[in-house]
A tleap script that builds the chain and sets N, CA, C and O, in Angstrom:
source leaprc.protein.ff14SB
mol = sequence {
  NMET GLU LYS ASP THR ARG THR PRO ALA GLY
  ALA ARG LYS TYR ARG ILE ASP ALA MET CYS
  ARG TRP LEU GLU VAL SER ARG SER GLY TYR
  TYR GLU TRP ARG GLY ARG PRO ALA SER ALA
  THR SER ARG ARG ARG ALA HIE LEU THR ARG
  MET ILE ILE ALA VAL PHE GLU GLY SER ASP
  GLY THR TYR GLY HIE ARG ARG VAL HIE ALA
  HIE LEU ALA ARG GLN GLY GLU THR CYS GLY
  VAL GLU LEU VAL ARG SER LEU MET ARG GLN
  ALA ASP LEU VAL ALA TYR GLN PRO ARG PRO
  TRP ARG GLN SER LEU THR ASP ALA GLY LEU
  THR GLY PRO ILE PRO ASP LEU VAL ASN ARG
  ASP PHE THR ALA SER ALA PRO ARG ARG GLU
  ASN GLY CARG
}
set mol.1.N position { -8.212 -142.071 -155.939 }
set mol.1.CA position { -7.354 -142.481 -154.859 }
set mol.1.C position { -7.368 -144.003 -154.764 }
set mol.1.O position { -8.423 -144.629 -154.858 }
set mol.2.N position { -6.186 -144.593 -154.575 }
set mol.2.CA position { -6.086 -146.036 -154.523 }
set mol.2.C position { -6.589 -146.580 -153.196 }
set mol.2.O position { -6.466 -145.943 -152.149 }
set mol.3.N position { -7.143 -147.744 -153.270 }
set mol.3.CA position { -7.594 -148.406 -152.054 }
set mol.3.C position { -6.378 -149.017 -151.364 }
set mol.3.O position { -5.549 -149.663 -152.005 }
set mol.4.N position { -6.284 -148.811 -150.076 }
set mol.4.CA position { -5.175 -149.354 -149.305 }
set mol.4.C position { -5.569 -150.743 -148.832 }
set mol.4.O position { -6.452 -150.890 -147.987 }
set mol.5.N position { -4.921 -151.751 -149.370 }
set mol.5.CA position { -5.248 -153.121 -148.989 }
set mol.5.C position { -4.381 -153.518 -147.811 }
set mol.5.O position { -3.181 -153.756 -147.948 }
set mol.6.N position { -5.008 -153.582 -146.668 }
set mol.6.CA position { -4.273 -153.930 -145.450 }
set mol.6.C position { -4.785 -155.241 -144.875 }
set mol.6.O position { -4.907 -155.388 -143.659 }
set mol.7.N position { -5.073 -156.156 -145.720 }
set mol.7.CA position { -5.525 -157.455 -145.258 }
set mol.7.C position { -4.316 -158.374 -145.193 }
set mol.7.O position { -3.546 -158.431 -146.151 }
set mol.8.N position { -4.125 -159.090 -144.100 }
set mol.8.CA position { -2.976 -159.993 -143.999 }
set mol.8.C position { -2.999 -161.050 -145.090 }
set mol.8.O position { -4.059 -161.395 -145.612 }
set mol.9.N position { -1.833 -161.556 -145.429 }
set mol.9.CA position { -1.714 -162.523 -146.516 }
set mol.9.C position { -2.509 -163.792 -146.240 }
set mol.9.O position { -3.080 -164.375 -147.162 }
set mol.10.N position { -2.554 -164.221 -145.001 }
set mol.10.CA position { -3.248 -165.461 -144.680 }
set mol.10.C position { -4.647 -165.255 -144.148 }
set mol.10.O position { -5.169 -166.137 -143.467 }
set mol.11.N position { -5.280 -164.122 -144.430 }
set mol.11.CA position { -6.586 -163.808 -143.848 }
set mol.11.C position { -7.650 -164.812 -144.269 }
set mol.11.O position { -8.577 -165.073 -143.502 }
set mol.12.N position { -7.545 -165.369 -145.440 }
set mol.12.CA position { -8.543 -166.329 -145.885 }
set mol.12.C position { -8.295 -167.705 -145.257 }
set mol.12.O position { -9.204 -168.532 -145.181 }
set mol.13.N position { -7.083 -167.937 -144.819 }
set mol.13.CA position { -6.712 -169.229 -144.274 }
set mol.13.C position { -6.926 -169.315 -142.769 }
set mol.13.O position { -7.374 -170.343 -142.260 }
set mol.14.N position { -6.608 -168.240 -142.058 }
set mol.14.CA position { -6.635 -168.245 -140.599 }
set mol.14.C position { -7.667 -167.253 -140.082 }
set mol.14.O position { -8.022 -166.291 -140.763 }
set mol.15.N position { -8.134 -167.499 -138.890 }
set mol.15.CA position { -9.084 -166.583 -138.267 }
set mol.15.C position { -8.341 -165.371 -137.737 }
set mol.15.O position { -7.174 -165.463 -137.357 }
set mol.16.N position { -9.029 -164.227 -137.712 }
set mol.16.CA position { -8.422 -162.974 -137.277 }
set mol.16.C position { -7.980 -163.054 -135.822 }
set mol.16.O position { -6.892 -162.589 -135.483 }
set mol.17.N position { -8.806 -163.633 -134.960 }
set mol.17.CA position { -8.424 -163.675 -133.545 }
set mol.17.C position { -7.180 -164.542 -133.329 }
set mol.17.O position { -6.363 -164.236 -132.461 }
set mol.18.N position { -7.025 -165.622 -134.108 }
set mol.18.CA position { -5.825 -166.458 -133.991 }
set mol.18.C position { -4.590 -165.700 -134.473 }
set mol.18.O position { -3.521 -165.796 -133.871 }
set mol.19.N position { -4.742 -164.955 -135.551 }
set mol.19.CA position { -3.608 -164.182 -136.065 }
set mol.19.C position { -3.228 -163.068 -135.099 }
set mol.19.O position { -2.044 -162.789 -134.913 }
set mol.20.N position { -4.212 -162.434 -134.488 }
set mol.20.CA position { -3.923 -161.371 -133.517 }
set mol.20.C position { -3.193 -161.935 -132.301 }
set mol.20.O position { -2.276 -161.301 -131.780 }
set mol.21.N position { -3.595 -163.121 -131.847 }
set mol.21.CA position { -2.887 -163.742 -130.719 }
set mol.21.C position { -1.457 -164.083 -131.110 }
set mol.21.O position { -0.533 -163.871 -130.326 }
set mol.22.N position { -1.268 -164.604 -132.306 }
set mol.22.CA position { 0.057 -164.991 -132.776 }
set mol.22.C position { 0.966 -163.772 -132.913 }
set mol.22.O position { 2.152 -163.840 -132.590 }
set mol.23.N position { 0.410 -162.654 -133.394 }
set mol.23.CA position { 1.190 -161.423 -133.558 }
set mol.23.C position { 1.238 -160.577 -132.288 }
set mol.23.O position { 1.927 -159.559 -132.235 }
set mol.24.N position { 0.503 -161.005 -131.275 }
set mol.24.CA position { 0.455 -160.307 -129.995 }
set mol.24.C position { -0.049 -158.870 -130.136 }
set mol.24.O position { 0.534 -157.928 -129.600 }
set mol.25.N position { -1.148 -158.736 -130.873 }
set mol.25.CA position { -1.835 -157.443 -130.984 }
set mol.25.C position { -3.297 -157.667 -130.619 }
set mol.25.O position { -3.821 -158.776 -130.730 }
set mol.26.N position { -3.934 -156.604 -130.186 }
set mol.26.CA position { -5.344 -156.728 -129.831 }
set mol.26.C position { -6.192 -156.726 -131.096 }
set mol.26.O position { -5.809 -156.157 -132.119 }
set mol.27.N position { -7.351 -157.375 -131.005 }
set mol.27.CA position { -8.248 -157.376 -132.164 }
set mol.27.C position { -8.735 -155.978 -132.471 }
set mol.27.O position { -8.842 -155.602 -133.638 }
set mol.28.N position { -9.032 -155.198 -131.440 }
set mol.28.CA position { -9.507 -153.832 -131.681 }
set mol.28.C position { -8.405 -152.998 -132.334 }
set mol.28.O position { -8.685 -152.163 -133.194 }
set mol.29.N position { -7.157 -153.221 -131.930 }
set mol.29.CA position { -6.035 -152.508 -132.551 }
set mol.29.C position { -5.871 -152.883 -134.012 }
set mol.29.O position { -5.568 -152.034 -134.850 }
set mol.30.N position { -6.073 -154.172 -134.318 }
set mol.30.CA position { -5.988 -154.616 -135.706 }
set mol.30.C position { -7.067 -153.959 -136.559 }
set mol.30.O position { -6.783 -153.444 -137.641 }
set mol.31.N position { -8.312 -153.976 -136.069 }
set mol.31.CA position { -9.406 -153.394 -136.847 }
set mol.31.C position { -9.252 -151.883 -136.969 }
set mol.31.O position { -9.638 -151.307 -137.986 }
set mol.32.N position { -8.698 -151.238 -135.955 }
set mol.32.CA position { -8.449 -149.791 -136.048 }
set mol.32.C position { -7.381 -149.524 -137.105 }
set mol.32.O position { -7.503 -148.582 -137.889 }
set mol.33.N position { -6.337 -150.350 -137.127 }
set mol.33.CA position { -5.260 -150.184 -138.115 }
set mol.33.C position { -5.777 -150.448 -139.525 }
set mol.33.O position { -5.428 -149.730 -140.462 }
set mol.34.N position { -6.612 -151.482 -139.675 }
set mol.34.CA position { -7.135 -151.829 -140.989 }
set mol.34.C position { -8.045 -150.740 -141.536 }
set mol.34.O position { -8.060 -150.502 -142.743 }
set mol.35.N position { -8.805 -150.073 -140.669 }
set mol.35.CA position { -9.724 -149.031 -141.110 }
set mol.35.C position { -9.085 -147.665 -141.253 }
set mol.35.O position { -9.720 -146.730 -141.743 }
set mol.36.N position { -7.841 -147.538 -140.834 }
set mol.36.CA position { -7.146 -146.256 -140.889 }
set mol.36.C position { -6.864 -145.868 -142.343 }
set mol.36.O position { -6.495 -146.725 -143.146 }
set mol.37.N position { -7.032 -144.593 -142.691 }
set mol.37.CA position { -6.722 -144.174 -144.066 }
set mol.37.C position { -5.218 -144.221 -144.317 }
set mol.37.O position { -4.416 -144.201 -143.384 }
set mol.38.N position { -4.859 -144.283 -145.582 }
set mol.38.CA position { -3.445 -144.331 -145.956 }
set mol.38.C position { -2.755 -143.041 -145.530 }
set mol.38.O position { -3.348 -141.963 -145.577 }
set mol.39.N position { -1.507 -143.161 -145.119 }
set mol.39.CA position { -0.757 -141.989 -144.659 }
set mol.39.C position { -0.340 -141.123 -145.845 }
set mol.39.O position { -0.370 -141.564 -146.994 }
set mol.40.N position { 0.045 -139.900 -145.549 }
set mol.40.CA position { 0.496 -138.980 -146.599 }
set mol.40.C position { 1.746 -139.523 -147.280 }
set mol.40.O position { 1.917 -139.368 -148.489 }
set mol.41.N position { 2.612 -140.154 -146.508 }
set mol.41.CA position { 3.834 -140.716 -147.086 }
set mol.41.C position { 3.513 -141.836 -148.060 }
set mol.41.O position { 4.083 -141.886 -149.150 }
set mol.42.N position { 2.618 -142.727 -147.690 }
set mol.42.CA position { 2.284 -143.830 -148.590 }
set mol.42.C position { 1.567 -143.326 -149.841 }
set mol.42.O position { 1.768 -143.867 -150.928 }
set mol.43.N position { 0.726 -142.286 -149.697 }
set mol.43.CA position { 0.074 -141.709 -150.878 }
set mol.43.C position { 1.102 -141.053 -151.793 }
set mol.43.O position { 1.024 -141.191 -153.014 }
set mol.44.N position { 2.069 -140.338 -151.209 }
set mol.44.CA position { 3.119 -139.690 -152.014 }
set mol.44.C position { 3.971 -140.738 -152.723 }
set mol.44.O position { 4.301 -140.581 -153.899 }
set mol.45.N position { 4.325 -141.801 -152.014 }
set mol.45.CA position { 5.131 -142.852 -152.630 }
set mol.45.C position { 4.359 -143.552 -153.756 }
set mol.45.O position { 4.947 -143.919 -154.773 }
set mol.46.N position { 3.065 -143.735 -153.580 }
set mol.46.CA position { 2.250 -144.340 -154.638 }
set mol.46.C position { 2.182 -143.421 -155.853 }
set mol.46.O position { 2.256 -143.886 -156.991 }
set mol.47.N position { 2.039 -142.113 -155.615 }
set mol.47.CA position { 2.017 -141.137 -156.705 }
set mol.47.C position { 3.354 -141.135 -157.442 }
set mol.47.O position { 3.384 -141.146 -158.673 }
set mol.48.N position { 4.459 -141.120 -156.695 }
set mol.48.CA position { 5.781 -141.140 -157.322 }
set mol.48.C position { 6.008 -142.436 -158.094 }
set mol.48.O position { 6.610 -142.421 -159.168 }
set mol.49.N position { 5.537 -143.540 -157.562 }
set mol.49.CA position { 5.700 -144.819 -158.259 }
set mol.49.C position { 4.973 -144.803 -159.594 }
set mol.49.O position { 5.501 -145.290 -160.594 }
set mol.50.N position { 3.763 -144.245 -159.618 }
set mol.50.CA position { 3.032 -144.145 -160.889 }
set mol.50.C position { 3.788 -143.271 -161.884 }
set mol.50.O position { 3.864 -143.597 -163.069 }
set mol.51.N position { 4.350 -142.153 -161.402 }
set mol.51.CA position { 5.111 -141.269 -162.293 }
set mol.51.C position { 6.388 -141.951 -162.785 }
set mol.51.O position { 6.752 -141.819 -163.953 }
set mol.52.N position { 7.062 -142.676 -161.902 }
set mol.52.CA position { 8.291 -143.380 -162.274 }
set mol.52.C position { 7.993 -144.435 -163.331 }
set mol.52.O position { 8.746 -144.582 -164.293 }
set mol.53.N position { 6.905 -145.164 -163.157 }
set mol.53.CA position { 6.534 -146.187 -164.138 }
set mol.53.C position { 6.234 -145.543 -165.486 }
set mol.53.O position { 6.607 -146.085 -166.527 }
set mol.54.N position { 5.562 -144.390 -165.478 }
set mol.54.CA position { 5.252 -143.700 -166.736 }
set mol.54.C position { 6.529 -143.255 -167.440 }
set mol.54.O position { 6.655 -143.421 -168.653 }
set mol.55.N position { 7.480 -142.689 -166.691 }
set mol.55.CA position { 8.748 -142.248 -167.290 }
set mol.55.C position { 9.529 -143.455 -167.794 }
set mol.55.O position { 10.094 -143.416 -168.887 }
set mol.56.N position { 9.564 -144.520 -167.008 }
set mol.56.CA position { 10.311 -145.724 -167.376 }
set mol.56.C position { 9.741 -146.349 -168.645 }
set mol.56.O position { 10.490 -146.724 -169.547 }
set mol.57.N position { 8.425 -146.460 -168.713 }
set mol.57.CA position { 7.810 -147.041 -169.907 }
set mol.57.C position { 7.943 -146.114 -171.106 }
set mol.57.O position { 8.034 -146.579 -172.242 }
set mol.58.N position { 7.956 -144.795 -170.860 }
set mol.58.CA position { 8.170 -143.844 -171.945 }
set mol.58.C position { 9.554 -143.943 -172.551 }
set mol.58.O position { 9.758 -143.570 -173.706 }
set mol.59.N position { 10.506 -144.443 -171.780 }
set mol.59.CA position { 11.872 -144.602 -172.287 }
set mol.59.C position { 12.109 -146.010 -172.827 }
set mol.59.O position { 13.249 -146.374 -173.116 }
set mol.60.N position { 11.066 -146.792 -172.964 }
set mol.60.CA position { 11.156 -148.188 -173.409 }
set mol.60.C position { 12.039 -149.024 -172.498 }
set mol.60.O position { 12.706 -149.956 -172.947 }
set mol.61.N position { 12.039 -148.686 -171.220 }
set mol.61.CA position { 12.777 -149.475 -170.246 }
set mol.61.C position { 14.270 -149.245 -170.236 }
set mol.61.O position { 15.017 -150.071 -169.711 }
set mol.62.N position { 14.728 -148.129 -170.810 }
set mol.62.CA position { 16.169 -147.889 -170.870 }
set mol.62.C position { 16.662 -146.928 -169.802 }
set mol.62.O position { 17.868 -146.857 -169.565 }
set mol.63.N position { 15.780 -146.189 -169.150 }
set mol.63.CA position { 16.215 -145.224 -168.136 }
set mol.63.C position { 16.442 -145.920 -166.801 }
set mol.63.O position { 15.609 -146.701 -166.341 }
set mol.64.N position { 17.580 -145.625 -166.191 }
set mol.64.CA position { 17.864 -146.084 -164.842 }
set mol.64.C position { 17.366 -145.066 -163.831 }
set mol.64.O position { 16.691 -144.102 -164.193 }
set mol.65.N position { 17.700 -145.281 -162.555 }
set mol.65.CA position { 17.151 -144.407 -161.514 }
set mol.65.C position { 17.666 -142.976 -161.624 }
set mol.65.O position { 16.944 -142.043 -161.271 }
set mol.66.N position { 18.884 -142.778 -162.099 }
set mol.66.CA position { 19.410 -141.413 -162.214 }
set mol.66.C position { 18.683 -140.620 -163.308 }
set mol.66.O position { 18.325 -139.460 -163.106 }
set mol.67.N position { 18.470 -141.249 -164.454 }
set mol.67.CA position { 17.794 -140.549 -165.546 }
set mol.67.C position { 16.317 -140.341 -165.240 }
set mol.67.O position { 15.745 -139.315 -165.606 }
set mol.68.N position { 15.703 -141.303 -164.576 }
set mol.68.CA position { 14.302 -141.131 -164.171 }
set mol.68.C position { 14.207 -139.977 -163.183 }
set mol.68.O position { 13.295 -139.155 -163.277 }
set mol.69.N position { 15.144 -139.906 -162.233 }
set mol.69.CA position { 15.152 -138.810 -161.262 }
set mol.69.C position { 15.336 -137.471 -161.967 }
set mol.69.O position { 14.650 -136.504 -161.636 }
set mol.70.N position { 16.249 -137.399 -162.932 }
set mol.70.CA position { 16.466 -136.154 -163.670 }
set mol.70.C position { 15.208 -135.751 -164.433 }
set mol.70.O position { 14.870 -134.569 -164.497 }
set mol.71.N position { 14.519 -136.724 -165.008 }
set mol.71.CA position { 13.286 -136.434 -165.740 }
set mol.71.C position { 12.208 -135.903 -164.793 }
set mol.71.O position { 11.502 -134.949 -165.121 }
set mol.72.N position { 12.087 -136.522 -163.623 }
set mol.72.CA position { 11.107 -136.049 -162.641 }
set mol.72.C position { 11.462 -134.653 -162.144 }
set mol.72.O position { 10.569 -133.836 -161.921 }
set mol.73.N position { 12.750 -134.365 -161.968 }
set mol.73.CA position { 13.176 -133.035 -161.521 }
set mol.73.C position { 12.828 -131.987 -162.571 }
set mol.73.O position { 12.423 -130.875 -162.232 }
set mol.74.N position { 12.985 -132.340 -163.851 }
set mol.74.CA position { 12.610 -131.395 -164.917 }
set mol.74.C position { 11.105 -131.140 -164.923 }
set mol.74.O position { 10.659 -130.068 -165.330 }
set mol.75.N position { 10.326 -132.116 -164.477 }
set mol.75.CA position { 8.873 -131.951 -164.407 }
set mol.75.C position { 8.440 -131.222 -163.143 }
set mol.75.O position { 7.260 -130.911 -162.978 }
set mol.76.N position { 9.392 -130.945 -162.244 }
set mol.76.CA position { 9.072 -130.200 -161.037 }
set mol.76.C position { 8.826 -131.051 -159.805 }
set mol.76.O position { 8.460 -130.516 -158.759 }
set mol.77.N position { 9.016 -132.353 -159.897 }
set mol.77.CA position { 8.849 -133.236 -158.741 }
set mol.77.C position { 10.104 -133.174 -157.880 }
set mol.77.O position { 11.218 -133.288 -158.391 }
set mol.78.N position { 9.925 -132.996 -156.588 }
set mol.78.CA position { 11.067 -132.981 -155.685 }
set mol.78.C position { 11.118 -134.303 -154.938 }
set mol.78.O position { 10.219 -134.640 -154.167 }
set mol.79.N position { 12.182 -135.037 -155.183 }
set mol.79.CA position { 12.418 -136.301 -154.499 }
set mol.79.C position { 13.893 -136.629 -154.645 }
set mol.79.O position { 14.578 -136.071 -155.502 }
set mol.80.N position { 14.370 -137.516 -153.825 }
set mol.80.CA position { 15.772 -137.887 -153.853 }
set mol.80.C position { 16.045 -139.025 -154.818 }
set mol.80.O position { 15.147 -139.778 -155.195 }
set mol.81.N position { 17.304 -139.129 -155.208 }
set mol.81.CA position { 17.712 -140.192 -156.124 }
set mol.81.C position { 17.507 -141.559 -155.472 }
set mol.81.O position { 17.065 -142.504 -156.125 }
set mol.82.N position { 17.828 -141.657 -154.192 }
set mol.82.CA position { 17.687 -142.940 -153.503 }
set mol.82.C position { 16.223 -143.358 -153.364 }
set mol.82.O position { 15.914 -144.549 -153.388 }
set mol.83.N position { 15.328 -142.389 -153.220 }
set mol.83.CA position { 13.903 -142.721 -153.165 }
set mol.83.C position { 13.456 -143.287 -154.507 }
set mol.83.O position { 12.731 -144.282 -154.554 }
set mol.84.N position { 13.886 -142.656 -155.598 }
set mol.84.CA position { 13.546 -143.158 -156.932 }
set mol.84.C position { 14.115 -144.560 -157.112 }
set mol.84.O position { 13.451 -145.445 -157.651 }
set mol.85.N position { 15.341 -144.751 -156.659 }
set mol.85.CA position { 15.992 -146.057 -156.779 }
set mol.85.C position { 15.220 -147.133 -156.016 }
set mol.85.O position { 14.987 -148.221 -156.541 }
set mol.86.N position { 14.825 -146.831 -154.785 }
set mol.86.CA position { 14.114 -147.839 -153.994 }
set mol.86.C position { 12.713 -148.098 -154.550 }
set mol.86.O position { 12.245 -149.236 -154.529 }
set mol.87.N position { 12.041 -147.059 -155.045 }
set mol.87.CA position { 10.711 -147.266 -155.626 }
set mol.87.C position { 10.798 -148.075 -156.919 }
set mol.87.O position { 9.926 -148.898 -157.201 }
set mol.88.N position { 11.850 -147.840 -157.702 }
set mol.88.CA position { 12.032 -148.636 -158.918 }
set mol.88.C position { 12.300 -150.095 -158.560 }
set mol.88.O position { 11.814 -150.999 -159.240 }
set mol.89.N position { 13.057 -150.327 -157.515 }
set mol.89.CA position { 13.340 -151.697 -157.088 }
set mol.89.C position { 12.062 -152.377 -156.610 }
set mol.89.O position { 11.825 -153.545 -156.919 }
set mol.90.N position { 11.229 -151.644 -155.849 }
set mol.90.CA position { 9.975 -152.225 -155.363 }
set mol.90.C position { 9.023 -152.537 -156.508 }
set mol.90.O position { 8.248 -153.491 -156.435 }
set mol.91.N position { 9.083 -151.728 -157.570 }
set mol.91.CA position { 8.206 -151.945 -158.722 }
set mol.91.C position { 8.821 -152.907 -159.741 }
set mol.91.O position { 8.250 -153.126 -160.809 }
set mol.92.N position { 9.986 -153.482 -159.414 }
set mol.92.CA position { 10.694 -154.414 -160.308 }
set mol.92.C position { 10.996 -153.794 -161.666 }
set mol.92.O position { 10.809 -154.434 -162.701 }
set mol.93.N position { 11.461 -152.553 -161.661 }
set mol.93.CA position { 11.846 -151.875 -162.890 }
set mol.93.C position { 13.367 -151.929 -163.013 }
set mol.93.O position { 14.081 -151.328 -162.210 }
set mol.94.N position { 13.852 -152.641 -164.008 }
set mol.94.CA position { 15.286 -152.779 -164.232 }
set mol.94.C position { 15.578 -152.284 -165.638 }
set mol.94.O position { 15.017 -152.783 -166.613 }
set mol.95.N position { 16.462 -151.297 -165.732 }
set mol.95.CA position { 16.789 -150.717 -167.028 }
set mol.95.C position { 17.725 -151.641 -167.799 }
set mol.95.O position { 18.535 -152.357 -167.211 }
set mol.96.N position { 17.605 -151.614 -169.095 }
set mol.96.CA position { 18.524 -152.346 -169.954 }
set mol.96.C position { 18.893 -151.443 -171.111 }
set mol.96.O position { 18.110 -150.580 -171.508 }
set mol.97.N position { 20.070 -151.639 -171.648 }
set mol.97.CA position { 20.525 -150.878 -172.800 }
set mol.97.C position { 20.585 -151.824 -173.989 }
set mol.97.O position { 21.387 -152.758 -173.991 }
set mol.98.N position { 19.762 -151.601 -174.989 }
set mol.98.CA position { 19.778 -152.504 -176.139 }
set mol.98.C position { 21.090 -152.376 -176.907 }
set mol.98.O position { 21.622 -151.279 -177.077 }
set mol.99.N position { 21.587 -153.488 -177.355 }
set mol.99.CA position { 22.823 -153.500 -178.127 }
set mol.99.C position { 22.510 -153.119 -179.569 }
set mol.99.O position { 21.421 -153.407 -180.064 }
set mol.100.N position { 23.467 -152.468 -180.253 }
set mol.100.CA position { 23.212 -152.088 -181.640 }
set mol.100.C position { 23.091 -153.324 -182.532 }
set mol.100.O position { 23.752 -154.337 -182.302 }
set mol.101.N position { 22.250 -153.225 -183.536 }
set mol.101.CA position { 22.051 -154.322 -184.465 }
set mol.101.C position { 23.241 -154.384 -185.399 }
set mol.101.O position { 23.677 -153.366 -185.937 }
set mol.102.N position { 23.752 -155.565 -185.585 }
set mol.102.CA position { 24.874 -155.731 -186.500 }
set mol.102.C position { 24.480 -156.742 -187.562 }
set mol.102.O position { 23.861 -157.767 -187.278 }
set mol.103.N position { 24.857 -156.422 -188.802 }
set mol.103.CA position { 24.509 -157.286 -189.909 }
set mol.103.C position { 25.372 -158.540 -189.863 }
set mol.103.O position { 26.582 -158.461 -189.648 }
set mol.104.N position { 24.759 -159.675 -190.062 }
set mol.104.CA position { 25.477 -160.937 -190.066 }
set mol.104.C position { 26.055 -161.181 -191.450 }
set mol.104.O position { 25.460 -160.796 -192.457 }
set mol.105.N position { 27.209 -161.819 -191.495 }
set mol.105.CA position { 27.843 -162.113 -192.775 }
set mol.105.C position { 27.378 -163.436 -193.356 }
set mol.105.O position { 27.661 -163.733 -194.516 }
set mol.106.N position { 26.678 -164.224 -192.580 }
set mol.106.CA position { 26.177 -165.500 -193.080 }
set mol.106.C position { 24.659 -165.468 -193.107 }
set mol.106.O position { 24.019 -164.704 -192.384 }
set mol.107.N position { 24.107 -166.305 -193.946 }
set mol.107.CA position { 22.663 -166.399 -194.075 }
set mol.107.C position { 22.143 -167.352 -193.006 }
set mol.107.O position { 22.503 -168.528 -192.988 }
set mol.108.N position { 21.296 -166.843 -192.119 }
set mol.108.CA position { 20.790 -167.655 -191.018 }
set mol.108.C position { 19.873 -168.762 -191.518 }
set mol.108.O position { 19.743 -169.789 -190.853 }
set mol.109.N position { 19.238 -168.584 -192.664 }
set mol.109.CA position { 18.318 -169.586 -193.188 }
set mol.109.C position { 19.011 -170.665 -193.996 }
set mol.109.O position { 18.351 -171.597 -194.453 }
set mol.110.N position { 20.318 -170.572 -194.188 }
set mol.110.CA position { 21.060 -171.537 -194.993 }
set mol.110.C position { 21.229 -172.839 -194.215 }
set mol.110.O position { 21.668 -172.832 -193.065 }
set mol.111.N position { 20.880 -173.944 -194.844 }
set mol.111.CA position { 21.043 -175.244 -194.195 }
set mol.111.C position { 21.946 -176.114 -195.045 }
set mol.111.O position { 22.030 -175.932 -196.260 }
set mol.112.N position { 22.616 -177.052 -194.414 }
set mol.112.CA position { 23.487 -177.978 -195.135 }
set mol.112.C position { 24.879 -177.405 -195.319 }
set mol.112.O position { 25.175 -176.305 -194.853 }
set mol.113.N position { 25.738 -178.160 -196.005 }
set mol.113.CA position { 27.118 -177.695 -196.196 }
set mol.113.C position { 27.186 -176.518 -197.170 }
set mol.113.O position { 26.358 -176.378 -198.070 }
set mol.114.N position { 28.181 -175.696 -196.962 }
set mol.114.CA position { 28.382 -174.539 -197.836 }
set mol.114.C position { 29.127 -175.021 -199.076 }
set mol.114.O position { 30.132 -175.720 -198.951 }
set mol.115.N position { 28.661 -174.666 -200.256 }
set mol.115.CA position { 29.318 -175.159 -201.476 }
set mol.115.C position { 30.719 -174.559 -201.639 }
set mol.115.O position { 30.958 -173.401 -201.297 }
set mol.116.N position { 31.647 -175.386 -202.177 }
set mol.116.CA position { 33.017 -174.942 -202.441 }
set mol.116.C position { 33.056 -174.386 -203.857 }
set mol.116.O position { 33.170 -175.140 -204.824 }
set mol.117.N position { 32.962 -173.090 -203.974 }
set mol.117.CA position { 32.894 -172.455 -205.286 }
set mol.117.C position { 34.267 -172.328 -205.932 }
set mol.117.O position { 34.336 -172.092 -207.138 }
set mol.118.N position { 35.367 -172.474 -205.189 }
set mol.118.CA position { 36.721 -172.310 -205.716 }
set mol.118.C position { 37.322 -173.665 -206.102 }
set mol.118.O position { 38.307 -173.719 -206.838 }
set mol.119.N position { 36.738 -174.745 -205.612 }
set mol.119.CA position { 37.200 -176.111 -205.873 }
set mol.119.C position { 38.632 -176.338 -205.420 }
set mol.119.O position { 39.428 -176.899 -206.173 }
set mol.120.N position { 38.977 -175.924 -204.230 }
set mol.120.CA position { 40.313 -176.149 -203.684 }
set mol.120.C position { 40.370 -177.536 -203.060 }
set mol.120.O position { 39.366 -178.056 -202.571 }
set mol.121.N position { 41.564 -178.125 -203.085 }
set mol.121.CA position { 41.783 -179.436 -202.484 }
set mol.121.C position { 42.729 -179.250 -201.310 }
set mol.121.O position { 43.892 -178.895 -201.502 }
set mol.122.N position { 42.248 -179.485 -200.101 }
set mol.122.CA position { 43.046 -179.271 -198.903 }
set mol.122.C position { 43.539 -180.582 -198.297 }
set mol.122.O position { 43.917 -180.601 -197.126 }
set mol.123.N position { 43.548 -181.661 -199.044 }
set mol.123.CA position { 44.046 -182.928 -198.519 }
set mol.123.C position { 45.556 -182.978 -198.675 }
set mol.123.O position { 46.083 -182.599 -199.721 }
set mol.124.N position { 46.256 -183.442 -197.650 }
set mol.124.CA position { 47.718 -183.535 -197.692 }
set mol.124.C position { 48.115 -184.849 -198.349 }
set mol.124.O position { 47.431 -185.861 -198.200 }
set mol.125.N position { 49.229 -184.823 -199.078 }
set mol.125.CA position { 49.697 -186.037 -199.747 }
set mol.125.C position { 50.296 -187.019 -198.749 }
set mol.125.O position { 50.244 -188.230 -198.963 }
set mol.126.N position { 50.863 -186.506 -197.662 }
set mol.126.CA position { 51.431 -187.341 -196.602 }
set mol.126.C position { 51.326 -186.566 -195.297 }
set mol.126.O position { 51.147 -185.348 -195.310 }
set mol.127.N position { 51.438 -187.276 -194.152 }
set mol.127.CA position { 51.384 -186.553 -192.888 }
set mol.127.C position { 52.547 -185.578 -192.740 }
set mol.127.O position { 53.657 -185.846 -193.200 }
set mol.128.N position { 52.288 -184.466 -192.106 }
set mol.128.CA position { 53.271 -183.408 -191.828 }
set mol.128.C position { 53.894 -182.822 -193.089 }
set mol.128.O position { 55.043 -182.381 -193.060 }
set mol.129.N position { 53.191 -182.810 -194.142 }
set mol.129.CA position { 53.674 -182.180 -195.373 }
set mol.129.C position { 52.679 -181.114 -195.770 }
set mol.129.O position { 51.484 -181.228 -195.500 }
set mol.130.N position { 53.183 -180.076 -196.415 }
set mol.130.CA position { 52.314 -179.001 -196.876 }
set mol.130.C position { 51.500 -179.481 -198.060 }
set mol.130.O position { 51.892 -180.419 -198.755 }
set mol.131.N position { 50.385 -178.848 -198.283 }
set mol.131.CA position { 49.518 -179.215 -199.395 }
set mol.131.C position { 50.191 -178.884 -200.715 }
set mol.131.O position { 50.790 -177.819 -200.865 }
set mol.132.N position { 50.091 -179.781 -201.655 }
set mol.132.CA position { 50.581 -179.527 -202.994 }
set mol.132.C position { 52.078 -179.685 -203.146 }
set mol.132.O position { 52.591 -179.387 -204.225 }
set mol.133.N position { 52.808 -180.130 -202.152 }
set mol.133.CA position { 54.267 -180.280 -202.285 }
set mol.133.C position { 54.691 -181.681 -202.022 }
set mol.133.O position { 55.881 -181.989 -202.089 }
savepdb mol mol.pdb
quit
């Protein structure tokens, strides 16, 4: 079971009593909240997030929220598409579709000018005249 970290972001910077006054909560209420176990909803969301990450990584990052949801449904998990979508957003999971590899017609390692193997002359004899006439 994961540890629920409920420590405020500035806990190392500010004193607890000052933060409680600023947030207008009692110190005893803060300590009661901090010591409270994680709720069933947060545990379920954490479990679903782990499963979503596993499915997403298994697809090499190509599955979006609909396909991840379909995969979870096939595994017997009951959850909504929007829940999967929001959990993927919280986990910063963004699907991408790789483009097909296409062969290049030029050599990427070639440097310098390309040799003229046909020896054509494209210089005009005068302005506005066709070549060779």
